[in-house]
PASEBA-1860 file (N, C-alpha, C; in nm, 3 decimals):
! residues 175
1> MTLDQLGP> 2.695/-12.470/-1.723/2.840/-12.416/-1.697/2.840/-12.304/-1.779 ~ 2.877/-12.167/-1.741/2.868/-12.073/-1.818/3.015/-12.021/-1.824 ~ 3.034/-11.926/-1.937/3.173/-11.874/-1.984/3.228/-11.810/-1.867 ~ 3.163/-11.736/-1.777/3.204/-11.668/-1.668/3.263/-11.759/-1.565 ~ 3.189/-11.883/-1.568/3.251/-11.979/-1.445/3.359/-12.034/-1.495 ~ 3.384/-12.047/-1.620/3.508/-12.100/-1.665/3.606/-12.028/-1.669 ~ 3.622/-11.890/-1.646/3.715/-11.788/-1.599/3.778/-11.722/-1.747 ~ 3.880/-11.667/-1.743/3.987/-11.570/-1.848/4.074/-11.651/-1.928
9> RLCILGPS> 4.095/-11.799/-1.894/4.178/-11.855/-1.958/4.146/-11.992/-1.980 ~ 4.070/-12.032/-2.100/3.989/-12.115/-2.140/4.070/-12.234/-2.241 ~ 4.078/-12.377/-2.217/4.087/-12.464/-2.305/3.981/-12.546/-2.350 ~ 4.006/-12.577/-2.480/3.917/-12.648/-2.540/3.979/-12.768/-2.587 ~ 3.943/-12.878/-2.550/3.987/-13.007/-2.602/3.908/-13.086/-2.671 ~ 3.917/-13.207/-2.751/3.834/-13.274/-2.805/3.885/-13.348/-2.934 ~ 3.800/-13.423/-3.007/3.867/-13.501/-3.110/3.881/-13.405/-3.238 ~ 3.957/-13.449/-3.329/3.941/-13.382/-3.466/3.793/-13.363/-3.545
17> NSGKSTLA> 3.798/-13.237/-3.550/3.688/-13.188/-3.670/3.546/-13.206/-3.565 ~ 3.584/-13.156/-3.408/3.467/-13.142/-3.322/3.396/-13.017/-3.295 ~ 3.438/-12.913/-3.351/3.417/-12.771/-3.372/3.494/-12.713/-3.266 ~ 3.609/-12.719/-3.216/3.708/-12.683/-3.118/3.739/-12.536/-3.189 ~ 3.784/-12.526/-3.318/3.817/-12.419/-3.358/3.716/-12.287/-3.371 ~ 3.586/-12.350/-3.428/3.460/-12.283/-3.443/3.418/-12.204/-3.307 ~ 3.419/-12.310/-3.186/3.397/-12.264/-3.058/3.475/-12.145/-2.998 ~ 3.602/-12.188/-3.025/3.714/-12.082/-2.957/3.705/-11.940/-3.063
25> VAIASARG> 3.660/-11.966/-3.160/3.666/-11.815/-3.229/3.527/-11.755/-3.161 ~ 3.410/-11.822/-3.141/3.292/-11.781/-3.095/3.313/-11.688/-2.947 ~ 3.404/-11.794/-2.842/3.399/-11.717/-2.718/3.512/-11.603/-2.704 ~ 3.619/-11.625/-2.805/3.699/-11.514/-2.856/3.647/-11.371/-2.874 ~ 3.564/-11.405/-2.987/3.491/-11.270/-3.020/3.404/-11.223/-2.910 ~ 3.337/-11.291/-2.825/3.230/-11.273/-2.720/3.331/-11.207/-2.610 ~ 3.433/-11.267/-2.610/3.545/-11.172/-2.498/3.657/-11.093/-2.500 ~ 3.621/-11.077/-2.659/3.755/-10.959/-2.717/3.906/-11.018/-2.698
33> LAPIHLDQ> 3.912/-11.142/-2.731/4.025/-11.214/-2.725/4.060/-11.255/-2.850 ~ 4.180/-11.288/-2.886/4.234/-11.370/-2.991/4.256/-11.509/-2.979 ~ 4.171/-11.610/-3.078/4.178/-11.718/-3.034/4.323/-11.787/-3.081 ~ 4.362/-11.894/-2.985/4.489/-11.956/-3.003/4.442/-12.104/-3.070 ~ 4.493/-12.157/-3.199/4.464/-12.279/-3.270/4.616/-12.317/-3.243 ~ 4.623/-12.438/-3.188/4.722/-12.488/-3.171/4.800/-12.585/-3.287 ~ 4.667/-12.637/-3.394/4.723/-12.647/-3.526/4.816/-12.586/-3.592 ~ 4.771/-12.435/-3.582/4.863/-12.333/-3.649/4.981/-12.309/-3.594
41> LHHRPHTD> 4.993/-12.307/-3.429/5.133/-12.332/-3.372/5.215/-12.426/-3.429 ~ 5.143/-12.539/-3.427/5.221/-12.685/-3.437/5.263/-12.703/-3.590 ~ 5.193/-12.643/-3.688/5.254/-12.672/-3.834/5.292/-12.559/-3.890 ~ 5.398/-12.547/-3.986/5.450/-12.451/-4.061/5.355/-12.397/-4.147 ~ 5.326/-12.261/-4.163/5.243/-12.205/-4.236/5.271/-12.227/-4.371 ~ 5.184/-12.212/-4.505/5.209/-12.206/-4.641/5.274/-12.356/-4.680 ~ 5.216/-12.461/-4.605/5.254/-12.585/-4.617/5.143/-12.683/-4.604 ~ 5.142/-12.814/-4.682/5.051/-12.920/-4.652/5.045/-12.974/-4.525
49> WVPRPADD> 5.050/-12.897/-4.400/5.050/-12.934/-4.257/5.165/-13.010/-4.224 ~ 5.269/-12.933/-4.256/5.441/-13.009/-4.223/5.419/-12.940/-4.083 ~ 5.472/-13.048/-3.999/5.487/-12.980/-3.858/5.629/-12.913/-3.832 ~ 5.611/-12.789/-3.734/5.742/-12.725/-3.678/5.840/-12.852/-3.610 ~ 5.964/-12.813/-3.609/6.049/-12.889/-3.488/5.983/-12.885/-3.359 ~ 5.948/-13.000/-3.285/5.900/-13.024/-3.122/5.949/-12.879/-3.066 ~ 6.076/-12.810/-3.051/6.118/-12.733/-2.964/6.087/-12.630/-2.986 ~ 6.040/-12.588/-3.117/5.975/-12.475/-3.202/5.825/-12.475/-3.131
57> FAALHDAA> 5.791/-12.554/-3.159/5.603/-12.566/-3.135/5.595/-12.524/-2.970 ~ 5.678/-12.615/-2.891/5.684/-12.597/-2.740/5.694/-12.445/-2.714 ~ 5.796/-12.382/-2.770/5.815/-12.232/-2.738/5.703/-12.160/-2.776 ~ 5.640/-12.175/-2.896/5.518/-12.081/-2.914/5.407/-12.127/-2.836 ~ 5.386/-12.249/-2.827/5.284/-12.292/-2.711/5.308/-12.219/-2.562 ~ 5.417/-12.236/-2.509/5.455/-12.186/-2.385/5.425/-11.999/-2.368 ~ 5.458/-11.966/-2.517/5.460/-11.828/-2.516/5.311/-11.787/-2.516 ~ 5.216/-11.862/-2.579/5.067/-11.818/-2.599/5.006/-11.836/-2.454
65> IRGDSWVI> 5.041/-11.918/-2.393/4.968/-11.948/-2.250/5.031/-11.840/-2.147 ~ 5.137/-11.782/-2.179/5.164/-11.659/-2.077/5.095/-11.535/-2.048 ~ 4.986/-11.531/-2.139/4.896/-11.419/-2.121/4.812/-11.421/-2.009 ~ 4.725/-11.324/-1.974/4.635/-11.302/-1.873/4.484/-11.396/-1.918 ~ 4.470/-11.356/-2.042/4.319/-11.424/-2.103/4.372/-11.456/-2.202 ~ 4.298/-11.565/-2.238/4.279/-11.649/-2.370/4.196/-11.753/-2.370 ~ 4.166/-11.798/-2.494/4.107/-11.944/-2.518/4.183/-11.988/-2.630 ~ 4.215/-12.122/-2.589/4.319/-12.194/-2.649/4.238/-12.320/-2.705
73> EGNYTRLL> 4.261/-12.385/-2.825/4.182/-12.498/-2.884/4.295/-12.603/-2.947 ~ 4.293/-12.716/-2.909/4.335/-12.814/-2.964/4.424/-12.924/-2.862 ~ 4.452/-13.023/-2.888/4.479/-13.130/-2.781/4.663/-13.124/-2.754 ~ 4.725/-13.173/-2.847/4.884/-13.194/-2.832/4.886/-13.226/-2.649 ~ 4.877/-13.316/-2.622/4.876/-13.373/-2.484/4.981/-13.382/-2.392 ~ 5.103/-13.384/-2.485/5.246/-13.370/-2.443/5.256/-13.219/-2.392 ~ 5.200/-13.127/-2.438/5.214/-12.998/-2.378/5.067/-12.941/-2.278 ~ 4.981/-13.056/-2.279/4.853/-13.031/-2.200/4.912/-12.972/-2.054
81> PQRLARAT> 5.000/-13.051/-1.970/5.019/-13.006/-1.804/5.039/-12.870/-1.804 ~ 5.137/-12.798/-1.920/5.174/-12.638/-1.902/5.044/-12.571/-1.925 ~ 4.946/-12.601/-2.024/4.829/-12.563/-2.010/4.734/-12.531/-1.914 ~ 4.720/-12.667/-1.819/4.631/-12.666/-1.743/4.645/-12.596/-1.626 ~ 4.801/-12.581/-1.607/4.875/-12.512/-1.484/4.833/-12.379/-1.510 ~ 4.803/-12.324/-1.635/4.758/-12.175/-1.631/4.601/-12.137/-1.663 ~ 4.555/-12.260/-1.707/4.408/-12.260/-1.738/4.328/-12.213/-1.605 ~ 4.201/-12.157/-1.643/4.114/-12.130/-1.553/3.974/-12.218/-1.570
89> GVLLLDVP> 3.972/-12.271/-1.673/3.857/-12.358/-1.730/3.866/-12.455/-1.837 ~ 3.812/-12.574/-1.853/3.828/-12.643/-1.971/3.679/-12.676/-2.000 ~ 3.677/-12.686/-2.153/3.554/-12.763/-2.211/3.623/-12.869/-2.314 ~ 3.543/-12.965/-2.274/3.555/-13.104/-2.368/3.469/-13.123/-2.467 ~ 3.461/-13.139/-2.615/3.382/-13.142/-2.696/3.417/-13.295/-2.741 ~ 3.323/-13.388/-2.733/3.321/-13.529/-2.740/3.198/-13.566/-2.843 ~ 3.200/-13.526/-2.959/3.076/-13.553/-3.088/3.104/-13.697/-3.123 ~ 3.017/-13.754/-3.178/3.066/-13.904/-3.231/3.140/-13.899/-3.345
97> TSVSLYRY> 3.187/-14.011/-3.365/3.287/-14.026/-3.470/3.256/-13.992/-3.622 ~ 3.111/-14.029/-3.633/3.046/-13.998/-3.735/3.028/-13.830/-3.785 ~ 3.011/-13.758/-3.694/2.995/-13.618/-3.684/3.134/-13.558/-3.745 ~ 3.240/-13.619/-3.675/3.379/-13.561/-3.724/3.426/-13.587/-3.838 ~ 3.389/-13.698/-3.903/3.382/-13.720/-4.032/3.351/-13.680/-4.129 ~ 3.206/-13.668/-4.098/3.121/-13.542/-4.186/3.187/-13.435/-4.197 ~ 3.228/-13.366/-4.081/3.276/-13.217/-4.101/3.440/-13.207/-4.156 ~ 3.496/-13.318/-4.140/3.637/-13.331/-4.217/3.604/-13.321/-4.357
105> VRRCWFER> 3.525/-13.405/-4.399/3.487/-13.454/-4.546/3.412/-13.276/-4.612 ~ 3.339/-13.243/-4.519/3.265/-13.113/-4.559/3.353/-12.991/-4.583 ~ 3.442/-12.993/-4.471/3.559/-12.856/-4.473/3.657/-12.879/-4.594 ~ 3.682/-12.989/-4.627/3.769/-13.046/-4.726/3.710/-12.982/-4.874 ~ 3.599/-13.017/-4.892/3.547/-13.024/-5.021/3.464/-12.889/-5.041 ~ 3.398/-12.835/-4.920/3.334/-12.722/-4.958/3.335/-12.590/-4.877 ~ 3.450/-12.590/-4.793/3.453/-12.467/-4.707/3.581/-12.414/-4.778 ~ 3.608/-12.310/-4.848/3.714/-12.249/-4.867/3.786/-12.152/-4.763
113> ERHGALAG> 3.730/-12.118/-4.647/3.770/-12.051/-4.523/3.711/-12.096/-4.395 ~ 3.813/-12.152/-4.311/3.739/-12.201/-4.177/3.828/-12.159/-4.073 ~ 3.796/-12.164/-3.942/3.842/-12.141/-3.833/3.959/-12.223/-3.822 ~ 4.078/-12.177/-3.771/4.171/-12.279/-3.761/4.268/-12.323/-3.856 ~ 4.224/-12.273/-4.007/4.300/-12.332/-4.100/4.449/-12.291/-4.086 ~ 4.518/-12.344/-4.171/4.639/-12.296/-4.173/4.692/-12.201/-4.292 ~ 4.755/-12.102/-4.234/4.778/-11.979/-4.317/4.850/-12.040/-4.451 ~ 4.765/-12.015/-4.589/4.822/-12.046/-4.687/4.804/-12.186/-4.716
121> GRDSVKWA> 4.733/-12.259/-4.668/4.725/-12.393/-4.683/4.579/-12.414/-4.713 ~ 4.529/-12.537/-4.781/4.409/-12.609/-4.843/4.392/-12.726/-4.789 ~ 4.280/-12.760/-4.690/4.252/-12.871/-4.689/4.204/-12.951/-4.784 ~ 4.253/-13.085/-4.803/4.249/-13.193/-4.897/4.207/-13.326/-4.792 ~ 4.113/-13.398/-4.837/4.092/-13.532/-4.788/4.215/-13.620/-4.833 ~ 4.265/-13.662/-4.712/4.409/-13.729/-4.697/4.350/-13.889/-4.604 ~ 4.399/-13.969/-4.667/4.374/-14.109/-4.615/4.443/-14.134/-4.472 ~ 4.532/-14.051/-4.426/4.599/-14.062/-4.308/4.500/-13.996/-4.202
129> MLHHILVA> 4.454/-13.886/-4.224/4.320/-13.826/-4.153/4.215/-13.886/-4.154 ~ 4.157/-13.982/-4.253/4.038/-14.003/-4.253/4.084/-14.163/-4.162 ~ 4.186/-14.228/-4.173/4.205/-14.346/-4.062/4.248/-14.288/-3.913 ~ 4.303/-14.160/-3.916/4.291/-14.103/-3.768/4.148/-14.099/-3.729 ~ 4.045/-14.031/-3.802/3.949/-14.011/-3.738/3.846/-14.127/-3.709 ~ 3.853/-14.239/-3.810/3.778/-14.385/-3.783/3.840/-14.469/-3.690 ~ 3.965/-14.453/-3.671/4.052/-14.541/-3.579/4.109/-14.465/-3.474 ~ 4.204/-14.397/-3.450/4.260/-14.344/-3.366/4.142/-14.260/-3.261
137> TRANRARY> 4.057/-14.212/-3.325/3.938/-14.117/-3.237/3.873/-14.169/-3.118 ~ 3.860/-14.295/-3.179/3.766/-14.398/-3.094/3.888/-14.390/-2.929 ~ 3.985/-14.447/-2.952/4.081/-14.432/-2.836/4.133/-14.300/-2.781 ~ 4.135/-14.228/-2.838/4.138/-14.053/-2.807/4.051/-14.012/-2.739 ~ 3.908/-14.034/-2.765/3.769/-13.994/-2.715/3.782/-14.045/-2.588 ~ 3.835/-14.190/-2.545/3.804/-14.261/-2.436/3.914/-14.184/-2.341 ~ 4.055/-14.163/-2.385/4.171/-14.096/-2.321/4.125/-13.948/-2.287 ~ 4.056/-13.876/-2.347/4.031/-13.741/-2.321/3.915/-13.761/-2.220
145> RRMFEDIA> 3.849/-13.846/-2.230/3.707/-13.829/-2.124/3.781/-13.892/-1.980 ~ 3.922/-13.972/-1.982/3.978/-14.006/-1.839/4.047/-13.880/-1.807 ~ 4.100/-13.784/-1.884/4.180/-13.709/-1.838/4.119/-13.590/-1.796 ~ 3.996/-13.565/-1.887/3.881/-13.478/-1.837/3.857/-13.503/-1.674 ~ 3.796/-13.630/-1.648/3.757/-13.652/-1.516/3.855/-13.637/-1.401 ~ 3.987/-13.628/-1.448/4.101/-13.560/-1.352/4.149/-13.418/-1.327 ~ 4.062/-13.358/-1.422/4.116/-13.212/-1.414/4.029/-13.175/-1.309 ~ 4.087/-13.076/-1.236/4.020/-13.017/-1.092/3.958/-12.866/-1.138
153> LPKAMLAS> 3.995/-12.818/-1.244/3.932/-12.690/-1.284/3.783/-12.694/-1.308 ~ 3.704/-12.581/-1.321/3.599/-12.566/-1.381/3.595/-12.615/-1.499 ~ 3.480/-12.701/-1.553/3.485/-12.766/-1.668/3.342/-12.806/-1.707 ~ 3.327/-12.831/-1.832/3.230/-12.892/-1.884/3.244/-12.981/-2.005 ~ 3.157/-13.095/-1.998/3.196/-13.176/-2.122/3.052/-13.159/-2.207 ~ 3.071/-13.131/-2.316/2.963/-13.140/-2.443/2.973/-13.237/-2.496 ~ 2.899/-13.326/-2.499/2.881/-13.470/-2.556/2.817/-13.495/-2.680 ~ 2.751/-13.401/-2.779/2.670/-13.403/-2.883/2.682/-13.272/-2.929
161> PRAITDFY> 2.636/-13.277/-3.083/2.600/-13.148/-3.134/2.504/-13.061/-3.066 ~ 2.413/-13.118/-3.034/2.283/-13.052/-2.941/2.362/-12.987/-2.851 ~ 2.431/-13.049/-2.748/2.497/-12.989/-2.631/2.571/-12.871/-2.663 ~ 2.644/-12.904/-2.776/2.750/-12.763/-2.819/2.635/-12.650/-2.842 ~ 2.529/-12.682/-2.929/2.430/-12.544/-2.989/2.381/-12.510/-2.848 ~ 2.350/-12.596/-2.764/2.287/-12.527/-2.634/2.392/-12.425/-2.561 ~ 2.488/-12.483/-2.537/2.600/-12.401/-2.474/2.642/-12.275/-2.560 ~ 2.617/-12.264/-2.703/2.651/-12.141/-2.753/2.516/-12.064/-2.731
169> RRNDLRR> 2.385/-12.122/-2.719/2.281/-12.049/-2.701/2.291/-11.979/-2.553 ~ 2.299/-12.077/-2.430/2.352/-12.054/-2.307/2.420/-11.918/-2.291 ~ 2.495/-11.905/-2.349/2.619/-11.816/-2.350/2.623/-11.694/-2.462 ~ 2.503/-11.684/-2.530/2.522/-11.597/-2.647/2.644/-11.598/-2.696 ~ 2.656/-11.701/-2.734/2.787/-11.679/-2.869/2.712/-11.687/-2.986 ~ 2.812/-11.635/-3.109/2.743/-11.683/-3.236/2.853/-11.745/-3.341 ~ 2.823/-11.839/-3.420/2.906/-11.939/-3.507/2.987/-11.832/-3.597
END
């Protein structure tokens, strides 16, 4: 599957720390778009990941998907129906849990700046996030795969770091 086949409004889904933000930035750069990071819309800037009220987040989400072209990354499945109604294509990143865990620890300890980071925030290793990656991710990955099967849009599943790297190469994307 190529970017052209996925169209001008692309959703990127997948578990935490699977590479969604980095891929969204690469696609946005190649297409001249601003990437939309749902974590940034869901959480208040300059906090330690404090969520916005649900109605505020929904309003920001819905405004973001009104555009003619975009690449949006994040799950927030409560709002996924609206997103899919506007989307022209979907990518599902499905990396192993061990990869997500490694990337989470690496970003918290070694990366000063990263795509999709919360403005004014600093990532730190949190037990709740470790638990989420180690426990909830398994169930979420299965749920994302089931949802992905039911999506009627052009779509591609990238089920390993190698598949993601190959997608970057095939579409001449830069990290």
